[in-house]
C-alpha positions as CSV (number, residue, x, y, z in Angstrom):
1,X,88.6,131.0,9.3
2,X,88.2,134.0,11.6
3,X,91.3,136.1,11.1
4,X,92.4,139.6,13.0
5,X,94.4,141.8,11.1
6,X,96.3,144.5,12.6
7,X,97.6,147.7,10.8
8,X,98.4,151.5,11.4
9,X,96.0,152.7,8.6
10,X,92.9,151.1,6.4
11,X,92.4,151.7,2.7
12,X,90.2,154.9,3.3
13,X,92.8,156.5,5.8
14,X,94.1,159.9,3.6
15,X,97.6,158.9,4.5
16,X,97.5,155.5,3.2
17,X,99.8,154.2,0.7
18,X,100.6,151.3,-1.3
19,X,101.1,149.1,2.2
20,X,97.3,149.6,2.7
21,X,96.6,149.0,-0.8
22,X,98.4,145.9,-0.6
23,X,96.8,144.8,2.6
24,X,93.2,145.7,1.3
25,X,93.3,143.9,-1.8
26,X,94.5,140.9,-0.4
27,X,92.1,140.2,2.4
28,X,89.1,141.5,0.4
29,X,89.7,138.4,-1.4
30,X,90.2,136.4,1.6
31,X,86.6,137.6,2.8
32,X,85.1,137.0,-0.5
33,X,86.5,133.0,-0.4
34,X,84.1,133.1,2.9
35,X,86.9,133.9,5.5
36,X,85.8,136.4,8.4
37,X,88.3,139.2,8.3
38,X,88.6,142.2,11.0
39,X,90.9,144.8,10.7
40,X,91.8,146.8,13.6
41,X,93.6,150.4,12.9
42,X,93.5,154.1,13.8
43,X,90.8,156.3,13.5
44,X,91.0,159.6,11.4
45,X,88.9,162.7,10.7
46,X,85.0,161.9,11.2
47,X,85.7,158.4,9.9
48,X,83.1,155.8,11.6
49,X,84.4,153.5,14.5
50,X,83.1,150.5,12.4
51,X,82.5,149.9,8.9
52,X,82.4,147.1,6.3
53,X,84.4,147.8,3.4
54,X,84.6,145.1,0.6
55,X,83.7,142.2,2.9
56,X,86.4,143.2,5.6
57,X,85.1,144.8,9.1
58,X,87.2,147.5,10.0
59,X,87.4,148.6,13.6
60,X,89.0,151.9,14.1
61,X,90.4,153.3,17.6
62,X,93.1,155.7,18.7
63,X,94.8,158.4,17.4
64,X,97.4,157.5,14.4
65,X,100.3,158.6,16.6
66,X,99.6,156.4,19.8
67,X,97.3,153.4,18.2
68,X,100.2,150.9,18.8
69,X,99.2,151.5,22.5
70,X,95.6,150.7,21.6
71,X,96.4,147.2,20.2
72,X,97.4,145.2,23.6
73,X,94.6,146.9,25.3
74,X,92.0,146.1,22.8
75,X,93.3,142.5,22.4
76,X,93.3,141.9,26.1
77,X,90.2,143.5,26.5
78,X,88.1,142.0,23.4
79,X,89.9,140.0,20.6
80,X,91.3,137.3,22.9
81,X,88.0,136.4,24.0
82,X,86.8,136.7,20.1
83,X,87.7,133.2,18.9
84,X,90.0,134.3,16.2
85,X,92.0,131.3,14.4
86,X,95.1,133.7,13.4
87,X,96.2,137.3,13.9
88,X,98.1,139.0,11.1
89,X,100.9,141.7,12.2
90,X,101.6,144.3,9.4
91,X,104.8,145.4,10.7
92,X,104.7,148.7,9.3
93,X,106.2,151.8,10.8
94,X,106.2,151.3,14.7
95,X,106.1,147.8,15.7
96,X,102.7,146.5,17.7
97,X,104.9,143.8,19.6
98,X,102.4,141.1,19.1
99,X,104.9,138.1,20.0
100,X,104.6,139.5,23.8
101,X,100.8,139.0,24.0
102,X,99.0,137.5,21.2
103,X,97.9,133.6,22.2
104,X,96.6,132.6,18.6
105,X,98.9,131.5,16.0
106,X,100.6,134.9,14.2
107,X,101.7,135.9,10.9
108,X,103.7,139.1,10.1
109,X,103.8,140.8,6.8
110,X,106.7,143.3,6.0
111,X,107.2,145.6,2.9
112,X,110.6,147.1,4.3
113,X,112.5,148.1,7.4
114,X,112.8,151.8,7.9
115,X,116.3,151.4,9.4
116,X,118.2,154.8,9.0
117,X,116.1,156.2,6.5
118,X,113.5,157.2,9.3
119,X,116.2,159.7,10.2
120,X,115.5,161.7,6.6
121,X,111.7,161.2,7.4
122,X,111.3,162.5,11.1
123,X,113.0,164.8,13.6
124,X,115.5,163.4,15.7
125,X,113.8,162.5,18.9
126,X,111.1,160.7,17.0
127,X,113.4,159.0,14.4
128,X,115.3,157.5,17.5
129,X,111.9,156.3,19.1
130,X,110.9,154.3,15.5
131,X,114.1,153.0,15.1
132,X,114.6,151.4,18.7
133,X,111.5,150.4,18.4
134,X,112.1,148.5,14.9
135,X,115.5,147.4,16.0
136,X,114.3,145.9,19.6
137,X,111.0,144.0,18.1
138,X,112.9,142.5,15.2
139,X,114.4,139.5,17.4
140,X,110.8,138.6,18.8
141,X,109.2,138.0,15.2
142,X,111.9,135.7,14.1
143,X,110.0,132.6,15.1
144,X,106.9,133.4,13.3
145,X,106.0,133.1,9.7
146,X,106.3,136.2,7.8
147,X,105.2,137.2,4.2
148,X,107.5,139.8,2.3
149,X,107.0,141.5,-0.8
150,X,110.6,141.0,-2.4
151,X,113.8,139.3,-2.4
152,X,115.5,142.2,-1.1
153,X,113.3,142.3,1.9
154,X,113.7,138.9,2.4
155,X,117.4,139.2,2.7
156,X,116.9,142.0,4.6
157,X,115.2,140.3,7.2
158,X,117.8,137.1,6.9
159,X,120.5,139.6,7.7
160,X,118.8,140.1,10.9
161,X,118.6,136.4,12.0
162,X,115.2,135.2,10.3
163,X,115.4,131.6,9.2
164,X,114.9,131.4,5.4
165,X,112.2,128.7,6.0
166,X,110.1,131.5,7.9
167,X,109.9,134.1,5.1
168,X,107.6,133.5,2.2
169,X,107.7,136.1,-1.0
170,X,104.0,137.4,-1.7
171,X,104.6,139.7,-4.7
172,X,103.0,143.0,-5.1
173,X,100.4,143.1,-7.8
174,X,97.9,145.2,-9.6
175,X,94.6,145.0,-11.3
176,X,95.3,144.9,-14.9
177,X,91.7,145.7,-15.9
178,X,92.0,149.3,-14.4
179,X,95.9,149.5,-14.7
180,X,96.4,149.1,-18.4
181,X,97.5,150.8,-21.4
182,X,95.3,153.5,-22.9
183,X,94.4,155.1,-26.1
184,X,95.6,158.7,-24.8
185,X,97.6,161.2,-27.0
186,X,101.2,160.9,-25.8
187,X,102.6,164.8,-25.5
188,X,105.2,165.7,-27.9
189,X,106.7,167.0,-25.3
190,X,108.8,165.5,-22.4
191,X,106.2,164.5,-19.7
192,X,107.7,163.0,-16.3
193,X,105.6,161.9,-13.3
194,X,105.9,161.0,-9.7
195,X,103.4,158.5,-8.2
196,X,103.0,157.7,-4.4
197,X,103.0,159.8,-1.1
198,X,104.6,162.8,-0.6
199,X,107.2,162.3,2.3
200,X,110.6,163.4,3.2
201,X,111.7,160.0,2.8
202,X,110.6,159.5,-0.5
203,X,113.1,162.3,-1.7
204,X,111.0,163.9,-4.1
205,X,113.1,167.2,-3.6
206,X,115.8,165.2,-5.7
207,X,113.3,164.7,-8.6
208,X,112.5,168.6,-8.5
209,X,116.4,169.5,-8.5
210,X,117.1,167.2,-11.4
211,X,114.0,168.4,-13.4
212,X,115.4,172.0,-13.0
213,X,118.3,170.7,-15.0
214,X,116.2,169.1,-17.6
215,X,114.4,172.1,-17.9
216,X,117.5,174.1,-19.6
217,X,117.7,171.6,-22.3
218,X,114.1,170.7,-22.9
219,X,112.1,173.9,-21.6
220,X,108.6,172.5,-22.7
221,X,109.1,169.6,-20.5
222,X,106.6,169.1,-17.7
223,X,106.2,167.2,-14.6
224,X,103.2,166.1,-12.8
225,X,103.3,164.8,-9.1
226,X,100.5,162.7,-8.1
227,X,99.6,161.9,-4.6
228,X,99.6,163.8,-1.3
229,X,101.5,164.0,2.3
230,X,102.7,165.9,4.6
231,X,105.8,167.2,2.6
232,X,103.8,168.7,-0.1
233,X,103.7,172.4,1.2
234,X,107.6,172.4,1.5
235,X,108.0,170.8,-2.2
236,X,105.8,173.2,-3.4
237,X,107.8,176.0,-2.0
238,X,110.8,174.1,-3.3
239,X,109.5,174.3,-6.9
240,X,109.1,178.2,-6.6
241,X,112.6,178.7,-5.7
242,X,113.8,176.7,-8.1
243,X,111.9,178.4,-10.7
244,X,110.1,175.8,-12.0
245,X,106.9,176.1,-10.4
246,X,105.0,177.0,-14.1
247,X,106.0,173.5,-15.2
248,X,105.2,171.3,-12.2
249,X,101.5,170.2,-11.4
250,X,101.0,168.9,-7.9
251,X,97.7,167.2,-8.5
252,X,97.3,165.5,-5.1
253,X,95.0,162.5,-4.7
254,X,93.1,161.7,-7.9
255,X,90.8,158.8,-8.6
256,X,92.1,155.7,-9.8
257,X,90.6,156.3,-13.4
258,X,92.4,159.6,-13.4
259,X,95.7,158.1,-12.2
260,X,95.6,155.6,-15.1
261,X,94.9,158.5,-17.7
262,X,97.8,160.5,-16.3
263,X,100.0,157.5,-16.1
264,X,99.3,156.8,-19.9
265,X,100.4,160.5,-20.8
266,X,103.9,160.2,-19.1
267,X,107.2,159.1,-21.0
268,X,108.9,158.6,-17.6
269,X,107.9,157.9,-14.2
270,X,110.2,158.8,-11.5
271,X,110.9,156.8,-8.1
272,X,113.1,158.7,-5.7
273,X,112.4,156.7,-2.7
274,X,115.4,156.4,-0.1
275,X,113.7,152.9,1.2
276,X,111.2,150.7,-0.7
277,X,110.7,146.7,-0.2
278,X,109.0,147.0,-3.7
279,X,107.2,150.1,-4.6
280,X,103.8,149.2,-5.7
281,X,103.4,152.6,-7.7
282,X,106.1,151.2,-10.0
283,X,104.2,148.2,-11.0
284,X,101.1,150.5,-11.4
285,X,103.4,152.6,-13.7
286,X,104.7,149.5,-15.5
287,X,101.3,148.3,-16.3
């Protein structure tokens, strides 16, 4: 088959997260089975406008904030004439409204709806725009088959009128050759971790506040935060204000092997997010 996938970001995007990992791991396997997979996504930095990643042809166009307007333009100018057998719309952030213009069979992927949690992430005008766009788009996707990552997301979509027969649960997964227990020395002191993007709606400030309380009873406890994002500077500032900065490490993005090594040293990994379909980072830590 010839498959077109539309998502805001690709696996190399510095702001990508579990949704991008999920998408890439699935479609690189589909490509390996002999299918033609094209991913259309936004541009970042000096990334090439076109490249092949693990058998997936990646086409980049438009900035991250206006990419949704590029989608119908590129479809009308090019994709509708390219002979695609199916179009996959990864409904992540602002919808692309593909039911309005895509003529090919359409499949959706949904991790979770932002809903009201967007108001903890973005300034009010932006939050209202995202919230309204998501609510307005939902009815138009009801008649298309949608893959969801969890029972909770399935129930959420059914609440908005999606027929159960149109929803399939395709669970998140990890590569257990990479994510596995290692022979590492666990610290005798409590080592707590966070793994994921650093975004406001992930509520990592709650973890820092709780860690300050933990430190009063376990002064040698330490916290390592793996991941990066636009909330990092405010979180680093909060750690200083709470007086815990000497015990908190902001490791940023680390290569997968180093991530696994650090996870192996942690006694506890905390997920504080206000909204998740089923966080991929939870399964990585479990493994």
